[in-house]
N, C-alpha and C positions, 0 to 999 in steps of 0.2 A: 563888216559883216557884224552879225548879232553874237554877241559873248557864249550863247549858251552852244548847242549842239553845232557843229558845222554842218551847216543846210544852207542848200543852194535851190532856188528858183529857175527851171528851165521853157524855153517858149521858143516852138518854130513856129514860123509865121510868114508868110507874103502878101503880094499886094491885095489879093482878093480879101484879106481877113485886116488891110489895115485900120479900119474905122473902128472894127471888133478889140482890137489889139490896144486902140488909143484909151478906150474904156477900161479894158481890162489893166493897162497900166494904171492908169487916174486911179482905181478901185484899189488898186495895189498900196499907192503910194497913200492914201488917206486910211489905210490898215493898220494894224497891229504888227502885220509883216512885215512895214515897211525897210526895217534895219537890215533883212536880209537880203544878201546878193541875188540878182537877176539877171540869167543870159538870156538873148534873143537873139537866135540863128534865123535870117533872112535870105532867101532865093538871092541869089547877086545880082541875078537883073533887074532885081525890085529895092535894091538896099537905099537909092538914092531917095525914095519915097518915108524912110525912117530914119532920114538923120533928123529931125525934129527931139529924137529921143537920144540921140546921141550926149553923153556930158552927162544925162540923168546920174542921180545918187543912185552907186548899187548897181547901175545896170551896163550890161556891155554886151555893145552890139557887134555882130560876125555876120560875115555872110557863109552863104553854102562853101565858098572858096577858101573859108578859113578854115573851115570843120573835115569836110569831107577829103578822100582820098584822091588826089588828083585827076585818075582814070573814071573813078564815080562821077565826079562833076562834068567831065566833059561827058561822058554819057547823059546825065541827068539834063544838060544844055539840048543834045541831041533829043531826047526823048521829048523834051519841052516843045523845040521844031516841030516834031512829028505831029505830035497829039493837037498844036494849035493847027497844022495843016489839015489835019485830019478829023478834026473837029472830035465831041465827045464818045458818040455813037461808035465811029470808027475805032476810035482808040478801045473802046474796050473788046469789041469784035478782034482786034489784033493783040489783045491781053488774052483773049479765050483761046486763039490760036497757038501762043506761046504756049498754056497749060497742054494742051494736046499734043502738039507738034515741037516743042521746045524753041520755037522760031514764029516773029522775031524775037530779038532780046529786048529790044528797046521798050517797052512796056513794063518791065521791071526796073526801071532808073526813072521812072516819073515822081512829081515832086510829095506823092504822099508815101511813096516807100523812101526817097531820100528823108525826107522828114525824119521818120521811124529811124532810121541811121544815126538823123543827128542828134538825137534824144539819147540814143544808148552810147555814143561816140563820148558825148559830154558827162554824162552821169557815171562814166566809167572811166574817165579820165581826169576832169577835174579834182582837185584837191580838196573835196567835201566828202563827210562822212554819209551825207543825204540827198538824193536831189527830189526836188517835187517838180513834176513835169506839169505843168498849168498852160492849157490852149488860151487861145485869143480869146473862146469866146465865153471864156469865165468871168464871171464879178466878184472879185472879192468882195465881203461884205465888212463893218465895223467888227462881228464878232470873230472874224477866225482868228487862229489860234497856231500857235507853235506848236501847241499838245496835240493837235489833229492829226499830227504826224509823227508823234512820238509816244510809248508804249514802258511802263515797268515791269510787262510782263513777255515782252518780246520785239520780233521785227514788225513792223505795222504793213499790213498788206490790205488795201480796199475788198470788200468782198459783197458780192452780191449770187448767194445760193442758188443756184436754178436746178431740176432735175436733168440729167443730162438727155433723157429721151425726148424731153420737151424743148432742146437747142433747137432754133431752125437759123438757115442764111449764113453769113458773115461770121455770126458769135460762134455757130457749132463749127466752122471751118478752121479759124482761128484756134480753137481748143483743140479741136482734133490735130492740127501742121504743128502745135507747140510740141503737145504729146509726143508725137512724132519724132521731132526733132531731139528733144530735151529725151527720147527712151524713157518715160517715165509711164507708171501702173496707171492705164486709163478705164479701169473697169470698178470706178467710183460710181456711186449713184447721183451724189450731187457735183457741180461742177461750177467754179469760179466764174460767173459771167460779166465780170464788172471790167470795162475797157473804157473809161472814161477817163476824164481828170478832172480834181487834181489825182496823180498817181505816185508812190513814193516808191523810191530805186534806193536799197541799201548797197553803197559801192561795192562793199567787200562782196555780196551775195550775187550781186550784178556781175562781178568781175567772176566767180567762180560759173555762172552761169554760162558765159559767154565761153570761157573754156572746155566747160562739158560740153558746148557747141561743135567746137573746133574738134574735140575728140570725136566725137560722134561721127562727126563728116570728111572730118581729116582736110579740112580748109579754113582758112581764116574766115573767122564770124561772118562779117558780112558781105563773104563772098559763099557762103554757105546761105545766107538769106536772100541775096539776088537770084542766086540759081533755081529756088522754090518758086511756082508757079505763082503769078502774080495775082495780088492782092489774096492771099492764101494765110500768109504767116503774120503775126504781130509781135511787135517790140514787148506788148504787157505780156502778152500771152506766153511768150518764153520765158519772163522771168517769175509768173506765177506758177508755169509748171517746172520750174525748179525750185522753188519755195515747196509745192506739195511735195516735189521728190526726197526734199530734207526733212520734212515733217518729225521724223525721229531723230534728227539731229539736232534741231536747232527750233527755239519757241518762236512763233507766228502768232500776231495779233491779229487774227481775219477780221477787220473792223468793219461793219455794216455802217458806210457813208451816210449818217442822218442826218447830217446838217448838209447837204446837199441838195442843191433844189433845180430841178430840170425843165425849161419852158419849151415846148415844142412848136406852137400855133402863134403865128404872129400876123396873121391876118389884119388883125385889126391893131395898129402902133400906139393907138392910147391907152388899149388896154394891157399892151405889152407892157409901156412906160407905169402904168399904175399899180402894175403887179409887184416890179422891181420896186419901186418907191415902198410899196407896204413891205416885202421883202427885206429889204435894207434897215429894217427897225426890229424886225424878229430875232430876239439872242440866240433861236434854236437854227438859223438859218447861217453859214459860216460862207459857201459859196453857190452861186446862182450860174447854169448853164443856159444860154438862147443857143440849143439846138436849131434850129431850123436853117439858118445860114447858108449851111451845104457848100463850103469854100470858098464862096464868093461868088455861086453860082444861082444864088435867090432872083428869084423873078420880081419879088416885090423888092422897094428901095430902101433898105436897112437903115440909112441915115435916116429915117422917118421917125424910130423908135430910140437907135442909137445918139443922136446927137442930143437929144431929151434927157436919156439917162445920163450920158457923160456930165451936162449941166445940174443935174441934181445931186450926182455925185462929187463935183467941184464945189457946189452951193453948201453941202453939207460939212465938208470938208474947211 
């Protein structure tokens, strides 16, 4: 681990993101962040697909069975079985039924939810001062820096300030639910709509946020989250709501992540490769996120651009 501040990277992933993760890991190994430890949590049924990464310097490979409480892992497996059996459309319908009628329970335990729990568990329990969540769809450039995540004026939290009345869809719901669970004032005109990665957790503040959640709900924090309507809560939202509540007590560096670049259109693989190739040479770009993959469900073949991008990274390295 780096001799600077005790910082760790955490990535939750699964089979559908294997090709993306391969690019993420290669880029991280070629970056100035290579000396920081990297914890990777894979859905247990997919762990064999990631064995090529075991033993890499600084990388700890875990499965959900290693991280989640046993009963949650069992329910995650049942949710996976039901989701595969019923398909995406019926899974979403069952999630809507859960929100309206509180049944069935299983939509609350799908991979999207349990990945969030894995992030919170590791970030709050690992012996590091700071945890940086970095998803599989991120590419770390040669200009990434430890200083992206630390500040002399306070705790770093990336921010995308937007007018509250203009929020829509999942971002609006995540913020509203987070403020409800943390019981923080929600009358501010602007709200932090950043829900991307990299995302920085300070361990001490995260532990305080989870204790606040437990106090407000009289439940263990992960039970409190799983009892909420599916896809309505966010691990990042909970943390940000707590920081907003603490602004009079602690100094927060609400940092606009201007060094992050996002790609949404992958319809032309050659264009994607050329764009990434150019971005890798720009000193002001530290992280590139290819957002369109949609958790392994993209209709187009992502390998058409991920393979060449991997070759670029390895060649440059």
